[in-house]
ZAMARGU-4260 file (C-alpha; in steps of 0.2 Angstrom, whole numbers, plus 5000, padded with zeros to 4 digits):
<rodrens>
0) 5092/5063/4916 | 5078/5058/4926 | 5075/5041/4916 | 5095/5035/4921 | 5088/5040/4938
5) 5073/5031/4936 | 5083/5016/4928 | 5092/5017/4942 | 5081/5013/4956 | 5071/4999/4947
10) 5087/4989/4940 | 5101/4994/4956 | 5091/4997/4971 | 5076/4986/4964 | 5060/4998/4971
15) 5048/4990/4962 | 5038/4997/4948 | 5026/5006/4956 | 5037/5017/4966 | 5047/5019/4953
20) 5031/5027/4942 | 5027/5038/4960 | 5046/5046/4959 | 5044/5048/4937 | 5027/5056/4941
25) 5035/5068/4956 | 5051/5071/4949 | 5044/5075/4931 | 5031/5089/4940 | 5046/5097/4947
30) 5056/5099/4932 | 5039/5107/4924 | 5040/5120/4939 | 5062/5124/4937 | 5059/5124/4918
35) 5047/5136/4917 | 5058/5149/4926 | 5071/5144/4914 | 5084/5137/4923 | 5093/5121/4915
40) 5100/5107/4928 | 5117/5114/4930 | 5110/5132/4939 | 5098/5124/4951 | 5102/5132/4970
45) 5090/5130/4987 | 5080/5144/4979 | 5072/5135/4965 | 5069/5121/4977 | 5061/5131/4991
50) 5050/5138/4978 | 5043/5122/4972 | 5039/5115/4990 | 5030/5134/4991 | 5020/5130/4976
55) 5017/5111/4980 | 5008/5120/4996 | 4995/5131/4988 | 4989/5119/4980 | 4984/5110/4994
60) 4995/5097/4996 | 4997/5088/5012 | 5012/5090/5020 | 5015/5071/5021 | 5012/5073/5001
65) 5025/5089/5000 | 5038/5078/5011 | 5039/5062/4999 | 5038/5075/4985 | 5054/5083/4994
70) 5062/5064/4996 | 5061/5061/4980 | 5070/5077/4974 | 5084/5078/4986 | 5088/5056/4982
75) 5089/5060/4963 | 5098/5078/4968 | 5110/5070/4976 | 5115/5054/4964 | 5114/5068/4949
80) 5127/5076/4960 | 5137/5061/4962 | 5137/5056/4945 | 5144/5073/4942 | 5129/5081/4931
85) 5127/5094/4944 | 5141/5104/4952 | 5135/5103/4968 | 5120/5095/4979 | 5108/5107/4984
90) 5097/5099/4990 | 5107/5092/5006 | 5101/5109/5017 | 5084/5108/5013 | 5076/5098/5031
95) 5059/5090/5027 | 5047/5096/5033 | 5039/5090/5051 | 5024/5077/5051 | 5010/5073/5064
100) 5010/5055/5064 | 4990/5050/5060 | 4983/5036/5066 | 4978/5023/5053 | 4958/5022/5051
105) 4952/5003/5053 | 4935/4996/5051 | 4927/4986/5066 | 4926/4968/5068 | 4908/4969/5065
110) 4910/4979/5052 | 4925/4967/5044 | 4911/4953/5046 | 4897/4961/5037 | 4909/4965/5022
115) 4916/4947/5024 | 4898/4942/5021 | 4892/4953/5007 | 4898/4942/4993 | 4881/4933/4990
120) 4881/4915/4979 | 4869/4923/4966 | 4882/4936/4962 | 4894/4931/4946 | 4910/4931/4951
125) 4907/4930/4970 | 4920/4913/4976 | 4934/4924/4967 | 4927/4940/4977 | 4925/4932/4996
130) 4945/4924/4992 | 4949/4943/4989 | 4940/4950/5002 | 4947/4931/5015 | 4963/4935/5009
135) 4966/4955/5012 | 4960/4952/5030 | 4967/4937/5032 | 4987/4942/5030 | 4985/4963/5028
140) 4991/4960/5011 | 4993/4978/5002 | 4982/4974/4987 | 4998/4975/4973 | 5005/4959/4984
145) 4990/4951/4981 | 4986/4954/4964 | 5003/4948/4961 | 5002/4933/4968 | 5003/4916/4956
150) 4997/4899/4958 | 5014/4892/4962 | 5015/4907/4977 | 5000/4900/4988 | 5000/4881/4998
155) 4987/4880/5004 | 4989/4859/5011 | 5001/4870/5022 | 4993/4886/5026 | 5006/4898/5018
160) 5009/4910/5003 | 5022/4919/4997 | 5022/4936/4992 | 5036/4950/4984 | 5035/4967/4995
165) 5040/4983/4994 | 5059/4985/4986 | 5057/4966/4980 | 5059/4958/4997 | 5050/4942/4998
170) 5041/4936/5016 | 5031/4920/5017 | 5014/4924/5026 | 5002/4911/5035 | 4982/4909/5030
175) 4969/4907/5043 | 4956/4892/5038 | 4944/4903/5033 | 4955/4911/5019 | 4960/4896/5014
180) 4943/4887/5011 | 4936/4902/5002 | 4953/4902/4989 | 4949/4885/4987 | 4931/4887/4983
185) 4937/4900/4970 | 4950/4887/4961 | 4939/4872/4960 | 4926/4882/4953 | 4926/4901/4944
190) 4945/4903/4940 | 4945/4887/4926 | 4928/4896/4919 | 4937/4913/4917 | 4956/4906/4913
195) 4962/4911/4896 | 4977/4910/4885 | 4980/4929/4893 | 4980/4922/4912 | 4996/4915/4913
200) 4999/4905/4932 | 4991/4924/4939 | 4979/4918/4954 | 4966/4931/4952 | 4959/4933/4936
205) 4945/4948/4929 | 4931/4941/4919 | 4941/4943/4903 | 4953/4933/4909 | 4966/4943/4911
210) 4977/4947/4928 | 4966/4956/4942 | 4973/4975/4947 | 4971/4987/4959 | 4957/4996/4950
215) 4949/4982/4950 | 4952/4976/4967 | 4946/4993/4972 | 4931/4993/4966 | 4925/4976/4970
220) 4930/4982/4990 | 4920/4998/4987 | 4904/4988/4979 | 4903/4977/4993 | 4906/4991/5005
225) 4890/4997/5000 | 4883/4982/5003 | 4887/4978/5018 | 4879/4995/5022 | 4897/5003/5030
230) 4893/5020/5032 | 4913/5026/5026 | 4925/5024/5011 | 4930/5006/5013 | 4947/5004/5002
235) 4957/4987/5000 | 4974/4996/5012 | 4959/4998/5026 | 4957/4981/5026 | 4977/4979/5030
240) 4977/4993/5041 | 4960/4983/5050 | 4974/4968/5050 | 4987/4978/5062 | 4975/4984/5073
245) 4962/4968/5076 | 4982/4959/5079 | 4989/4970/5089 | 4972/4973/5099 | 4972/4955/5103
250) 4989/4955/5108 | 4997/4948/5094 | 5015/4956/5095 | 5023/4968/5088 | 5037/4961/5080
255) 5025/4949/5072 | 5017/4960/5065 | 5029/4968/5058 | 5034/4953/5049 | 5020/4947/5043
260) 5017/4965/5035 | 5035/4968/5028 | 5039/4983/5036 | 5059/4985/5037 | 5057/4997/5052
265) 5048/4993/5068 | 5042/5011/5069 | 5031/5009/5054 | 5020/4996/5062 | 5021/5006/5079
270) 5010/5017/5074 | 4996/5006/5072 | 4998/5004/5095 | 4989/5021/5096 | 4974/5014/5090
275) 4972/5001/5105 | 4980/5016/5115 | 4963/5025/5110 | 4954/5009/5113 | 4960/5008/5132
280) 4958/5029/5137 | 4938/5026/5128 | 4936/5012/5141 | 4944/5020/5155 | 4933/5034/5152
285) 4916/5026/5155 | 4921/5013/5168 | 4932/5023/5179 | 4924/5032/5194 | 4932/5049/5191
290) 4935/5051/5172
</rodrens>
């Protein structure tokens, strides 16, 4: 049942491999909880789902994580019901838990400058690492989008790239001059050295000549954050948050930033406005005669 549903998500709905993998993990976890009580699929009722959600809470999972897992369960059970494998859609009666909107973290401009300056000429993979860091901040791309880039996706002459986002939705994103120069330096020097029969047309390559993966990028970002003496957890998605925060803080239009990030709903982008509101509050507190 789960495999058929995952095939449907990937083939018919066009969800990314990472999203399908997340659904698989959540549903297998749910099914293990249900099966441990001796329940057959056709015997599922609302109490089984509630018991699973309580178990997730008792394991210390955050409300946002529980909400995501419940969303996967609801879609899965609706699919099985519509396919005639379940007598009724038992998940329809369960409401999604209410979530607080968390203000996204971001780096300051000073921290960003220090991070981008951290790769040194003496580093073995200096030009590649510099190009990746510059590109992440210049475009606000997800790390999976960047590692998925091929050579033909990047047009440095006109300053644009084409990437595949969530739901296999393609978008075109402009690249700034600094990032263009960094990519050109990498393509002219290090990439031909790293390239092998395993490389294909992948833009960013590992030391073995294979396409870079997310875990490698994570380690590289963490390495240079430590070198830049940024005293906090720095990860690739933080550069995406910083990109959006700095763009909106600089006066960029919300809809434009939405397009650049590849958000389907402007409400997802709107959360970055709260960061700027916090900055305004701080300025007001510091300078108003009666704070």
